[in-house]
PDB file of N, CA, C and O in Angstrom:
ATOM      1  N   MET A   1      98.332  67.403 109.016  1.00  0.00           N
ATOM      2  CA  MET A   1      97.849  66.571 110.094  1.00  0.00           C
ATOM      3  C   MET A   1      96.475  67.079 110.536  1.00  0.00           C
ATOM      4  O   MET A   1      96.253  68.287 110.616  1.00  0.00           O
ATOM      5  N   LYS A   2      95.574  66.174 110.816  1.00  0.00           N
ATOM      6  CA  LYS A   2      94.217  66.534 111.231  1.00  0.00           C
ATOM      7  C   LYS A   2      94.174  66.837 112.724  1.00  0.00           C
ATOM      8  O   LYS A   2      95.016  66.381 113.497  1.00  0.00           O
ATOM      9  N   VAL A   3      93.183  67.606 113.098  1.00  0.00           N
ATOM     10  CA  VAL A   3      92.951  67.919 114.513  1.00  0.00           C
ATOM     11  C   VAL A   3      91.660  67.226 114.932  1.00  0.00           C
ATOM     12  O   VAL A   3      90.635  67.339 114.260  1.00  0.00           O
ATOM     13  N   TRP A   4      91.721  66.520 116.033  1.00  0.00           N
ATOM     14  CA  TRP A   4      90.584  65.774 116.569  1.00  0.00           C
ATOM     15  C   TRP A   4      90.211  66.351 117.930  1.00  0.00           C
ATOM     16  O   TRP A   4      91.083  66.671 118.739  1.00  0.00           O
ATOM     17  N   THR A   5      88.922  66.480 118.172  1.00  0.00           N
ATOM     18  CA  THR A   5      88.430  66.991 119.449  1.00  0.00           C
ATOM     19  C   THR A   5      87.908  65.825 120.281  1.00  0.00           C
ATOM     20  O   THR A   5      86.996  65.104 119.874  1.00  0.00           O
ATOM     21  N   ILE A   6      88.505  65.659 121.448  1.00  0.00           N
ATOM     22  CA  ILE A   6      88.064  64.627 122.382  1.00  0.00           C
ATOM     23  C   ILE A   6      87.177  65.303 123.415  1.00  0.00           C
ATOM     24  O   ILE A   6      87.587  66.249 124.087  1.00  0.00           O
ATOM     25  N   SER A   7      85.976  64.809 123.527  1.00  0.00           N
ATOM     26  CA  SER A   7      85.024  65.320 124.515  1.00  0.00           C
ATOM     27  C   SER A   7      84.978  64.310 125.660  1.00  0.00           C
ATOM     28  O   SER A   7      84.795  63.114 125.435  1.00  0.00           O
ATOM     29  N   PHE A   8      85.143  64.801 126.887  1.00  0.00           N
ATOM     30  CA  PHE A   8      85.173  63.891 128.032  1.00  0.00           C
ATOM     31  C   PHE A   8      84.606  64.565 129.266  1.00  0.00           C
ATOM     32  O   PHE A   8      84.520  65.791 129.349  1.00  0.00           O
ATOM     33  N   GLN A   9      84.221  63.736 130.220  1.00  0.00           N
ATOM     34  CA  GLN A   9      83.756  64.210 131.514  1.00  0.00           C
ATOM     35  C   GLN A   9      84.913  64.075 132.486  1.00  0.00           C
ATOM     36  O   GLN A   9      85.497  62.999 132.621  1.00  0.00           O
ATOM     37  N   ASP A  10      85.244  65.171 133.165  1.00  0.00           N
ATOM     38  CA  ASP A  10      86.356  65.103 134.113  1.00  0.00           C
ATOM     39  C   ASP A  10      85.888  64.539 135.453  1.00  0.00           C
ATOM     40  O   ASP A  10      84.729  64.155 135.608  1.00  0.00           O
ATOM     41  N   LYS A  11      86.799  64.497 136.406  1.00  0.00           N
ATOM     42  CA  LYS A  11      86.501  63.893 137.714  1.00  0.00           C
ATOM     43  C   LYS A  11      85.391  64.599 138.468  1.00  0.00           C
ATOM     44  O   LYS A  11      84.781  64.014 139.363  1.00  0.00           O
ATOM     45  N   ASP A  12      85.118  65.857 138.116  1.00  0.00           N
ATOM     46  CA  ASP A  12      84.055  66.605 138.768  1.00  0.00           C
ATOM     47  C   ASP A  12      82.734  66.533 137.998  1.00  0.00           C
ATOM     48  O   ASP A  12      81.753  67.168 138.387  1.00  0.00           O
ATOM     49  N   GLY A  13      82.708  65.765 136.915  1.00  0.00           N
ATOM     50  CA  GLY A  13      81.497  65.628 136.118  1.00  0.00           C
ATOM     51  C   GLY A  13      81.290  66.759 135.124  1.00  0.00           C
ATOM     52  O   GLY A  13      80.212  66.885 134.544  1.00  0.00           O
ATOM     53  N   VAL A  14      82.315  67.584 134.922  1.00  0.00           N
ATOM     54  CA  VAL A  14      82.229  68.720 134.017  1.00  0.00           C
ATOM     55  C   VAL A  14      82.671  68.284 132.615  1.00  0.00           C
ATOM     56  O   VAL A  14      83.704  67.635 132.454  1.00  0.00           O
ATOM     57  N   GLN A  15      81.879  68.650 131.612  1.00  0.00           N
ATOM     58  CA  GLN A  15      82.201  68.332 130.229  1.00  0.00           C
ATOM     59  C   GLN A  15      83.402  69.160 129.779  1.00  0.00           C
ATOM     60  O   GLN A  15      83.388  70.385 129.900  1.00  0.00           O
ATOM     61  N   GLN A  16      84.440  68.502 129.262  1.00  0.00           N
ATOM     62  CA  GLN A  16      85.659  69.161 128.812  1.00  0.00           C
ATOM     63  C   GLN A  16      85.972  68.708 127.390  1.00  0.00           C
ATOM     64  O   GLN A  16      85.459  67.689 126.928  1.00  0.00           O
ATOM     65  N   THR A  17      86.816  69.469 126.700  1.00  0.00           N
ATOM     66  CA  THR A  17      87.288  69.057 125.386  1.00  0.00           C
ATOM     67  C   THR A  17      88.803  69.247 125.321  1.00  0.00           C
ATOM     68  O   THR A  17      89.377  70.086 126.016  1.00  0.00           O
ATOM     69  N   LEU A  18      89.416  68.453 124.478  1.00  0.00           N
ATOM     70  CA  LEU A  18      90.848  68.531 124.256  1.00  0.00           C
ATOM     71  C   LEU A  18      91.090  68.284 122.775  1.00  0.00           C
ATOM     72  O   LEU A  18      90.574  67.318 122.214  1.00  0.00           O
ATOM     73  N   ASP A  19      91.869  69.147 122.141  1.00  0.00           N
ATOM     74  CA  ASP A  19      92.203  68.976 120.732  1.00  0.00           C
ATOM     75  C   ASP A  19      93.541  68.262 120.605  1.00  0.00           C
ATOM     76  O   ASP A  19      94.514  68.607 121.276  1.00  0.00           O
ATOM     77  N   LEU A  20      93.570  67.248 119.719  1.00  0.00           N
ATOM     78  CA  LEU A  20      94.780  66.481 119.455  1.00  0.00           C
ATOM     79  C   LEU A  20      95.086  66.495 117.969  1.00  0.00           C
ATOM     80  O   LEU A  20      94.178  66.441 117.139  1.00  0.00           O
ATOM     81  N   GLU A  21      96.353  66.568 117.640  1.00  0.00           N
ATOM     82  CA  GLU A  21      96.770  66.437 116.250  1.00  0.00           C
ATOM     83  C   GLU A  21      97.166  64.989 116.018  1.00  0.00           C
ATOM     84  O   GLU A  21      97.957  64.418 116.768  1.00  0.00           O
ATOM     85  N   CYS A  22      96.605  64.404 114.965  1.00  0.00           N
ATOM     86  CA  CYS A  22      96.881  63.010 114.663  1.00  0.00           C
ATOM     87  C   CYS A  22      96.544  62.749 113.195  1.00  0.00           C
ATOM     88  O   CYS A  22      95.602  63.333 112.659  1.00  0.00           O
ATOM     89  N   GLU A  23      97.305  61.880 112.554  1.00  0.00           N
ATOM     90  CA  GLU A  23      97.072  61.552 111.146  1.00  0.00           C
ATOM     91  C   GLU A  23      95.706  60.900 110.939  1.00  0.00           C
ATOM     92  O   GLU A  23      95.015  61.196 109.964  1.00  0.00           O
ATOM     93  N   HIS A  24      95.322  60.020 111.848  1.00  0.00           N
ATOM     94  CA  HIS A  24      94.080  59.265 111.750  1.00  0.00           C
ATOM     95  C   HIS A  24      93.236  59.513 113.002  1.00  0.00           C
ATOM     96  O   HIS A  24      93.724  60.057 113.993  1.00  0.00           O
ATOM     97  N   ARG A  25      91.977  59.112 112.945  1.00  0.00           N
ATOM     98  CA  ARG A  25      91.109  59.255 114.115  1.00  0.00           C
ATOM     99  C   ARG A  25      91.647  58.342 115.213  1.00  0.00           C
ATOM    100  O   ARG A  25      91.759  57.132 115.016  1.00  0.00           O
ATOM    101  N   PRO A  26      91.980  58.918 116.367  1.00  0.00           N
ATOM    102  CA  PRO A  26      92.515  58.081 117.451  1.00  0.00           C
ATOM    103  C   PRO A  26      91.431  57.161 118.014  1.00  0.00           C
ATOM    104  O   PRO A  26      90.259  57.530 118.078  1.00  0.00           O
ATOM    105  N   SER A  27      91.835  55.983 118.411  1.00  0.00           N
ATOM    106  CA  SER A  27      90.906  55.074 119.079  1.00  0.00           C
ATOM    107  C   SER A  27      90.630  55.628 120.481  1.00  0.00           C
ATOM    108  O   SER A  27      91.303  56.554 120.936  1.00  0.00           O
ATOM    109  N   VAL A  28      89.656  55.063 121.142  1.00  0.00           N
ATOM    110  CA  VAL A  28      89.339  55.497 122.506  1.00  0.00           C
ATOM    111  C   VAL A  28      90.544  55.236 123.422  1.00  0.00           C
ATOM    112  O   VAL A  28      90.830  56.034 124.314  1.00  0.00           O
ATOM    113  N   GLU A  29      91.240  54.129 123.202  1.00  0.00           N
ATOM    114  CA  GLU A  29      92.421  53.804 124.011  1.00  0.00           C
ATOM    115  C   GLU A  29      93.541  54.818 123.766  1.00  0.00           C
ATOM    116  O   GLU A  29      94.180  55.268 124.717  1.00  0.00           O
ATOM    117  N   GLU A  30      93.787  55.182 122.506  1.00  0.00           N
ATOM    118  CA  GLU A  30      94.809  56.180 122.206  1.00  0.00           C
ATOM    119  C   GLU A  30      94.456  57.529 122.826  1.00  0.00           C
ATOM    120  O   GLU A  30      95.320  58.216 123.370  1.00  0.00           O
ATOM    121  N   ALA A  31      93.187  57.900 122.740  1.00  0.00           N
ATOM    122  CA  ALA A  31      92.739  59.156 123.341  1.00  0.00           C
ATOM    123  C   ALA A  31      92.907  59.116 124.860  1.00  0.00           C
ATOM    124  O   ALA A  31      93.316  60.106 125.467  1.00  0.00           O
ATOM    125  N   ALA A  32      92.596  57.989 125.464  1.00  0.00           N
ATOM    126  CA  ALA A  32      92.742  57.849 126.923  1.00  0.00           C
ATOM    127  C   ALA A  32      94.200  57.968 127.339  1.00  0.00           C
ATOM    128  O   ALA A  32      94.505  58.577 128.364  1.00  0.00           O
ATOM    129  N   GLN A  33      95.108  57.387 126.546  1.00  0.00           N
ATOM    130  CA  GLN A  33      96.529  57.487 126.870  1.00  0.00           C
ATOM    131  C   GLN A  33      97.002  58.931 126.810  1.00  0.00           C
ATOM    132  O   GLN A  33      97.776  59.367 127.662  1.00  0.00           O
ATOM    133  N   ARG A  34      96.545  59.670 125.815  1.00  0.00           N
ATOM    134  CA  ARG A  34      96.939  61.081 125.717  1.00  0.00           C
ATOM    135  C   ARG A  34      96.304  61.916 126.820  1.00  0.00           C
ATOM    136  O   ARG A  34      96.946  62.810 127.372  1.00  0.00           O
ATOM    137  N   LEU A  35      95.060  61.633 127.141  1.00  0.00           N
ATOM    138  CA  LEU A  35      94.400  62.347 128.241  1.00  0.00           C
ATOM    139  C   LEU A  35      95.122  62.088 129.557  1.00  0.00           C
ATOM    140  O   LEU A  35      95.327  63.005 130.353  1.00  0.00           O
ATOM    141  N   ARG A  36      95.502  60.853 129.776  1.00  0.00           N
ATOM    142  CA  ARG A  36      96.181  60.500 131.033  1.00  0.00           C
ATOM    143  C   ARG A  36      97.478  61.287 131.184  1.00  0.00           C
ATOM    144  O   ARG A  36      97.813  61.734 132.281  1.00  0.00           O
ATOM    145  N   ARG A  37      98.211  61.457 130.077  1.00  0.00           N
ATOM    146  CA  ARG A  37      99.465  62.227 130.128  1.00  0.00           C
ATOM    147  C   ARG A  37      99.213  63.667 130.567  1.00  0.00           C
ATOM    148  O   ARG A  37     100.041  64.263 131.256  1.00  0.00           O
ATOM    149  N   ILE A  38      98.083  64.217 130.172  1.00  0.00           N
ATOM    150  CA  ILE A  38      97.766  65.617 130.477  1.00  0.00           C
ATOM    151  C   ILE A  38      97.125  65.758 131.852  1.00  0.00           C
ATOM    152  O   ILE A  38      97.516  66.619 132.640  1.00  0.00           O
ATOM    153  N   LEU A  39      96.136  64.909 132.139  1.00  0.00           N
ATOM    154  CA  LEU A  39      95.383  65.039 133.390  1.00  0.00           C
ATOM    155  C   LEU A  39      96.128  64.499 134.599  1.00  0.00           C
ATOM    156  O   LEU A  39      95.956  64.991 135.715  1.00  0.00           O
ATOM    157  N   SER A  40      96.944  63.505 134.378  1.00  0.00           N
ATOM    158  CA  SER A  40      97.636  62.865 135.492  1.00  0.00           C
ATOM    159  C   SER A  40      99.037  62.443 135.056  1.00  0.00           C
ATOM    160  O   SER A  40      99.312  61.252 134.909  1.00  0.00           O
ATOM    161  N   PRO A  41      99.925  63.423 134.850  1.00  0.00           N
ATOM    162  CA  PRO A  41     101.251  63.109 134.311  1.00  0.00           C
ATOM    163  C   PRO A  41     102.069  62.155 135.181  1.00  0.00           C
ATOM    164  O   PRO A  41     102.942  61.459 134.662  1.00  0.00           O
ATOM    165  N   VAL A  42     101.817  62.106 136.453  1.00  0.00           N
ATOM    166  CA  VAL A  42     102.557  61.209 137.343  1.00  0.00           C
ATOM    167  C   VAL A  42     102.274  59.752 136.985  1.00  0.00           C
ATOM    168  O   VAL A  42     103.164  58.906 137.074  1.00  0.00           O
ATOM    169  N   THR A  43     101.045  59.457 136.583  1.00  0.00           N
ATOM    170  CA  THR A  43     100.671  58.078 136.278  1.00  0.00           C
ATOM    171  C   THR A  43     101.124  57.627 134.901  1.00  0.00           C
ATOM    172  O   THR A  43     100.962  56.459 134.550  1.00  0.00           O
ATOM    173  N   GLU A  44     101.687  58.529 134.121  1.00  0.00           N
ATOM    174  CA  GLU A  44     102.130  58.163 132.774  1.00  0.00           C
ATOM    175  C   GLU A  44     103.147  57.025 132.804  1.00  0.00           C
ATOM    176  O   GLU A  44     103.162  56.181 131.907  1.00  0.00           O
ATOM    177  N   ASP A  45     103.980  56.999 133.811  1.00  0.00           N
ATOM    178  CA  ASP A  45     105.021  55.992 133.899  1.00  0.00           C
ATOM    179  C   ASP A  45     104.571  54.702 134.579  1.00  0.00           C
ATOM    180  O   ASP A  45     105.342  53.745 134.659  1.00  0.00           O
ATOM    181  N   LEU A  46     103.339  54.665 135.067  1.00  0.00           N
ATOM    182  CA  LEU A  46     102.869  53.449 135.738  1.00  0.00           C
ATOM    183  C   LEU A  46     102.725  52.303 134.758  1.00  0.00           C
ATOM    184  O   LEU A  46     102.352  52.503 133.602  1.00  0.00           O
ATOM    185  N   ASP A  47     103.015  51.131 135.215  1.00  0.00           N
ATOM    186  CA  ASP A  47     102.919  49.929 134.407  1.00  0.00           C
ATOM    187  C   ASP A  47     101.510  49.362 134.524  1.00  0.00           C
ATOM    188  O   ASP A  47     101.057  49.017 135.616  1.00  0.00           O
ATOM    189  N   LEU A  48     100.824  49.270 133.389  1.00  0.00           N
ATOM    190  CA  LEU A  48      99.468  48.723 133.395  1.00  0.00           C
ATOM    191  C   LEU A  48      99.458  47.261 132.958  1.00  0.00           C
ATOM    192  O   LEU A  48      98.424  46.749 132.528  1.00  0.00           O
ATOM    193  N   ASN A  49     100.595  46.592 133.066  1.00  0.00           N
ATOM    194  CA  ASN A  49     100.684  45.213 132.600  1.00  0.00           C
ATOM    195  C   ASN A  49      99.706  44.288 133.309  1.00  0.00           C
ATOM    196  O   ASN A  49      99.325  43.254 132.759  1.00  0.00           O
ATOM    197  N   ASP A  50      99.297  44.639 134.513  1.00  0.00           N
ATOM    198  CA  ASP A  50      98.339  43.781 135.194  1.00  0.00           C
ATOM    199  C   ASP A  50      97.007  43.749 134.457  1.00  0.00           C
ATOM    200  O   ASP A  50      96.260  42.779 134.589  1.00  0.00           O
ATOM    201  N   LEU A  51      96.694  44.777 133.690  1.00  0.00           N
ATOM    202  CA  LEU A  51      95.467  44.798 132.896  1.00  0.00           C
ATOM    203  C   LEU A  51      95.728  44.489 131.433  1.00  0.00           C
ATOM    204  O   LEU A  51      94.838  44.021 130.723  1.00  0.00           O
ATOM    205  N   ASP A  52      96.929  44.747 130.988  1.00  0.00           N
ATOM    206  CA  ASP A  52      97.264  44.558 129.581  1.00  0.00           C
ATOM    207  C   ASP A  52      97.097  43.093 129.188  1.00  0.00           C
ATOM    208  O   ASP A  52      97.666  42.202 129.819  1.00  0.00           O
ATOM    209  N   GLY A  53      96.318  42.858 128.149  1.00  0.00           N
ATOM    210  CA  GLY A  53      96.084  41.502 127.682  1.00  0.00           C
ATOM    211  C   GLY A  53      94.931  40.812 128.382  1.00  0.00           C
ATOM    212  O   GLY A  53      94.420  39.809 127.883  1.00  0.00           O
ATOM    213  N   ARG A  54      94.513  41.323 129.519  1.00  0.00           N
ATOM    214  CA  ARG A  54      93.400  40.726 130.244  1.00  0.00           C
ATOM    215  C   ARG A  54      92.117  41.511 130.066  1.00  0.00           C
ATOM    216  O   ARG A  54      91.028  41.005 130.338  1.00  0.00           O
ATOM    217  N   THR A  55      92.243  42.736 129.614  1.00  0.00           N
ATOM    218  CA  THR A  55      91.062  43.561 129.413  1.00  0.00           C
ATOM    219  C   THR A  55      91.281  44.445 128.198  1.00  0.00           C
ATOM    220  O   THR A  55      92.403  44.859 127.907  1.00  0.00           O
ATOM    221  N   GLN A  56      90.202  44.725 127.497  1.00  0.00           N
ATOM    222  CA  GLN A  56      90.305  45.644 126.381  1.00  0.00           C
ATOM    223  C   GLN A  56      90.421  47.050 126.931  1.00  0.00           C
ATOM    224  O   GLN A  56      89.816  47.382 127.950  1.00  0.00           O
ATOM    225  N   GLU A  57      91.197  47.869 126.254  1.00  0.00           N
ATOM    226  CA  GLU A  57      91.354  49.281 126.595  1.00  0.00           C
ATOM    227  C   GLU A  57      91.692  49.498 128.078  1.00  0.00           C
ATOM    228  O   GLU A  57      90.901  50.098 128.806  1.00  0.00           O
ATOM    229  N   PRO A  58      92.858  49.016 128.529  1.00  0.00           N
ATOM    230  CA  PRO A  58      93.208  49.147 129.947  1.00  0.00           C
ATOM    231  C   PRO A  58      93.315  50.592 130.436  1.00  0.00           C
ATOM    232  O   PRO A  58      92.977  50.879 131.585  1.00  0.00           O
ATOM    233  N   THR A  59      93.784  51.511 129.573  1.00  0.00           N
ATOM    234  CA  THR A  59      93.901  52.905 129.998  1.00  0.00           C
ATOM    235  C   THR A  59      92.533  53.527 130.181  1.00  0.00           C
ATOM    236  O   THR A  59      92.322  54.297 131.118  1.00  0.00           O
ATOM    237  N   VAL A  60      91.594  53.204 129.294  1.00  0.00           N
ATOM    238  CA  VAL A  60      90.223  53.703 129.415  1.00  0.00           C
ATOM    239  C   VAL A  60      89.633  53.234 130.738  1.00  0.00           C
ATOM    240  O   VAL A  60      89.019  54.017 131.463  1.00  0.00           O
ATOM    241  N   LYS A  61      89.821  51.964 131.048  1.00  0.00           N
ATOM    242  CA  LYS A  61      89.293  51.396 132.288  1.00  0.00           C
ATOM    243  C   LYS A  61      89.909  52.063 133.516  1.00  0.00           C
ATOM    244  O   LYS A  61      89.204  52.394 134.469  1.00  0.00           O
ATOM    245  N   THR A  62      91.218  52.255 133.488  1.00  0.00           N
ATOM    246  CA  THR A  62      91.903  52.880 134.617  1.00  0.00           C
ATOM    247  C   THR A  62      91.445  54.322 134.817  1.00  0.00           C
ATOM    248  O   THR A  62      91.180  54.741 135.943  1.00  0.00           O
ATOM    249  N   LEU A  63      91.352  55.082 133.721  1.00  0.00           N
ATOM    250  CA  LEU A  63      90.893  56.474 133.842  1.00  0.00           C
ATOM    251  C   LEU A  63      89.500  56.544 134.447  1.00  0.00           C
ATOM    252  O   LEU A  63      89.226  57.392 135.296  1.00  0.00           O
ATOM    253  N   LYS A  64      88.630  55.655 134.012  1.00  0.00           N
ATOM    254  CA  LYS A  64      87.249  55.687 134.497  1.00  0.00           C
ATOM    255  C   LYS A  64      87.156  55.241 135.964  1.00  0.00           C
ATOM    256  O   LYS A  64      86.497  55.893 136.774  1.00  0.00           O
ATOM    257  N   GLU A  65      87.812  54.142 136.295  1.00  0.00           N
ATOM    258  CA  GLU A  65      87.690  53.602 137.651  1.00  0.00           C
ATOM    259  C   GLU A  65      88.471  54.390 138.701  1.00  0.00           C
ATOM    260  O   GLU A  65      87.994  54.570 139.821  1.00  0.00           O
ATOM    261  N   GLN A  66      89.664  54.859 138.348  1.00  0.00           N
ATOM    262  CA  GLN A  66      90.506  55.513 139.347  1.00  0.00           C
ATOM    263  C   GLN A  66      90.439  57.033 139.306  1.00  0.00           C
ATOM    264  O   GLN A  66      90.676  57.691 140.319  1.00  0.00           O
ATOM    265  N   ASN A  67      90.118  57.598 138.141  1.00  0.00           N
ATOM    266  CA  ASN A  67      90.105  59.047 138.013  1.00  0.00           C
ATOM    267  C   ASN A  67      88.736  59.620 137.669  1.00  0.00           C
ATOM    268  O   ASN A  67      88.590  60.837 137.561  1.00  0.00           O
ATOM    269  N   ALA A  68      87.731  58.764 137.495  1.00  0.00           N
ATOM    270  CA  ALA A  68      86.374  59.191 137.155  1.00  0.00           C
ATOM    271  C   ALA A  68      86.324  60.030 135.888  1.00  0.00           C
ATOM    272  O   ALA A  68      85.524  60.961 135.789  1.00  0.00           O
ATOM    273  N   VAL A  69      87.179  59.704 134.912  1.00  0.00           N
ATOM    274  CA  VAL A  69      87.210  60.412 133.630  1.00  0.00           C
ATOM    275  C   VAL A  69      86.637  59.478 132.580  1.00  0.00           C
ATOM    276  O   VAL A  69      87.063  58.331 132.449  1.00  0.00           O
ATOM    277  N   GLN A  70      85.663  59.986 131.833  1.00  0.00           N
ATOM    278  CA  GLN A  70      85.020  59.159 130.810  1.00  0.00           C
ATOM    279  C   GLN A  70      85.018  59.896 129.483  1.00  0.00           C
ATOM    280  O   GLN A  70      84.555  61.034 129.402  1.00  0.00           O
ATOM    281  N   ILE A  71      85.536  59.250 128.439  1.00  0.00           N
ATOM    282  CA  ILE A  71      85.552  59.834 127.093  1.00  0.00           C
ATOM    283  C   ILE A  71      84.186  59.635 126.473  1.00  0.00           C
ATOM    284  O   ILE A  71      83.660  58.522 126.447  1.00  0.00           O
ATOM    285  N   ASN A  72      83.603  60.737 125.966  1.00  0.00           N
ATOM    286  CA  ASN A  72      82.278  60.681 125.368  1.00  0.00           C
ATOM    287  C   ASN A  72      82.317  60.597 123.856  1.00  0.00           C
ATOM    288  O   ASN A  72      81.529  59.866 123.256  1.00  0.00           O
ATOM    289  N   SER A  73      83.239  61.347 123.221  1.00  0.00           N
ATOM    290  CA  SER A  73      83.303  61.314 121.764  1.00  0.00           C
ATOM    291  C   SER A  73      84.659  61.773 121.262  1.00  0.00           C
ATOM    292  O   SER A  73      85.410  62.464 121.950  1.00  0.00           O
ATOM    293  N   ILE A  74      84.942  61.360 120.032  1.00  0.00           N
ATOM    294  CA  ILE A  74      86.152  61.793 119.325  1.00  0.00           C
ATOM    295  C   ILE A  74      85.691  62.179 117.931  1.00  0.00           C
ATOM    296  O   ILE A  74      85.273  61.327 117.148  1.00  0.00           O
ATOM    297  N   VAL A  75      85.771  63.467 117.626  1.00  0.00           N
ATOM    298  CA  VAL A  75      85.321  63.954 116.321  1.00  0.00           C
ATOM    299  C   VAL A  75      86.385  64.860 115.713  1.00  0.00           C
ATOM    300  O   VAL A  75      87.202  65.456 116.414  1.00  0.00           O
ATOM    301  N   GLU A  76      86.345  64.944 114.368  1.00  0.00           N
ATOM    302  CA  GLU A  76      87.278  65.804 113.688  1.00  0.00           C
ATOM    303  C   GLU A  76      86.900  67.256 113.968  1.00  0.00           C
ATOM    304  O   GLU A  76      85.735  67.637 113.855  1.00  0.00           O
ATOM    305  N   ALA A  77      87.893  68.059 114.331  1.00  0.00           N
ATOM    306  CA  ALA A  77      87.634  69.471 114.631  1.00  0.00           C
ATOM    307  C   ALA A  77      87.290  70.191 113.335  1.00  0.00           C
ATOM    308  O   ALA A  77      87.819  69.872 112.271  1.00  0.00           O
ATOM    309  N   SER A  78      86.405  71.157 113.443  1.00  0.00           N
ATOM    310  CA  SER A  78      86.012  71.894 112.235  1.00  0.00           C
ATOM    311  C   SER A  78      86.772  73.182 112.089  1.00  0.00           C
ATOM    312  O   SER A  78      86.559  73.918 111.126  1.00  0.00           O
TER     313      SER A  78
END
Protein backbone atom coordinates (compact mmCIF):
# COMPACT_ATOMS: atom_id res chain seq x y z
CA MET A 1 0.00 0.00 0.00
CA LYS A 2 1.29 3.48 -0.86
CA VAL A 3 1.69 6.32 1.61
CA TRP A 4 0.35 9.74 0.64
CA THR A 5 1.22 13.02 2.34
CA ILE A 6 -1.60 15.51 2.70
CA SER A 7 -0.43 19.07 3.20
CA PHE A 8 -3.00 21.41 4.74
CA GLN A 9 -3.43 24.64 6.62
CA ASP A 10 -5.02 24.19 10.03
CA LYS A 11 -7.45 26.56 11.75
CA ASP A 12 -4.56 28.67 13.02
CA GLY A 13 -3.04 29.07 9.55
CA VAL A 14 -0.15 26.72 10.35
CA GLN A 15 1.05 24.39 7.59
CA GLN A 16 0.58 20.74 8.66
CA THR A 17 1.05 17.35 7.04
CA LEU A 18 -0.64 14.01 7.53
CA ASP A 19 0.43 10.68 6.05
CA LEU A 20 -2.26 8.29 4.82
CA GLU A 21 -2.00 4.75 3.54
CA CYS A 22 -4.11 4.17 0.45
CA GLU A 23 -3.96 2.01 -2.68
CA HIS A 24 -4.53 5.00 -4.98
CA ARG A 25 -4.03 8.76 -4.71
CA PRO A 26 -6.94 9.99 -2.59
CA SER A 27 -9.15 12.69 -4.04
CA VAL A 28 -9.40 16.00 -2.19
CA GLU A 29 -12.81 14.87 -0.87
CA GLU A 30 -11.40 11.56 0.42
CA ALA A 31 -8.52 13.40 2.07
CA ALA A 32 -10.95 15.88 3.65
CA GLN A 33 -13.05 13.03 5.06
CA ARG A 34 -9.99 11.45 6.65
CA LEU A 35 -8.76 14.78 7.98
CA ARG A 36 -12.17 15.49 9.50
CA ARG A 37 -12.05 12.17 11.38
CA ILE A 38 -8.72 13.17 12.92
CA LEU A 39 -9.16 16.91 13.46
CA SER A 40 -12.78 16.87 14.53
CA PRO A 41 -13.88 13.34 15.47
CA VAL A 42 -17.19 14.57 16.91
CA THR A 43 -18.30 15.79 13.48
CA GLU A 44 -17.56 12.44 11.84
CA ASP A 45 -21.10 11.29 12.54
CA LEU A 46 -22.77 14.47 11.28
CA ASP A 47 -25.02 14.12 8.28
CA LEU A 48 -23.89 16.27 5.37
CA ASN A 49 -26.91 15.37 3.24
CA ASP A 50 -27.91 19.01 3.07
CA LEU A 51 -24.82 19.57 0.90
CA ASP A 52 -24.57 16.14 -0.66
CA GLY A 53 -25.64 16.28 -4.29
CA ARG A 54 -25.95 20.06 -4.23
CA THR A 55 -22.28 20.87 -4.09
CA GLN A 56 -19.09 19.21 -5.17
CA GLU A 57 -16.84 18.00 -2.36
CA PRO A 58 -19.17 18.75 0.59
CA THR A 59 -16.59 17.70 3.21
CA VAL A 60 -13.95 19.99 1.69
CA LYS A 61 -16.43 22.87 1.80
CA THR A 62 -17.45 22.15 5.39
CA LEU A 63 -13.85 21.88 6.61
CA LYS A 64 -12.96 25.17 4.97
CA GLU A 65 -16.04 27.16 5.99
CA GLN A 66 -16.58 25.82 9.51
CA ASN A 67 -13.10 24.74 10.59
CA ALA A 68 -10.84 27.00 8.48
CA VAL A 69 -8.91 23.95 7.24
CA GLN A 70 -7.71 24.00 3.65
CA ILE A 71 -5.98 21.13 1.82
CA ASN A 72 -3.05 22.38 -0.24
CA SER A 73 -1.64 19.22 -1.80
CA ILE A 74 -1.69 15.44 -1.89
CA VAL A 75 1.58 13.84 -2.94
CA GLU A 76 3.11 10.40 -2.71
CA ALA A 77 5.44 10.18 0.30
CA SER A 78 9.06 9.52 -0.53
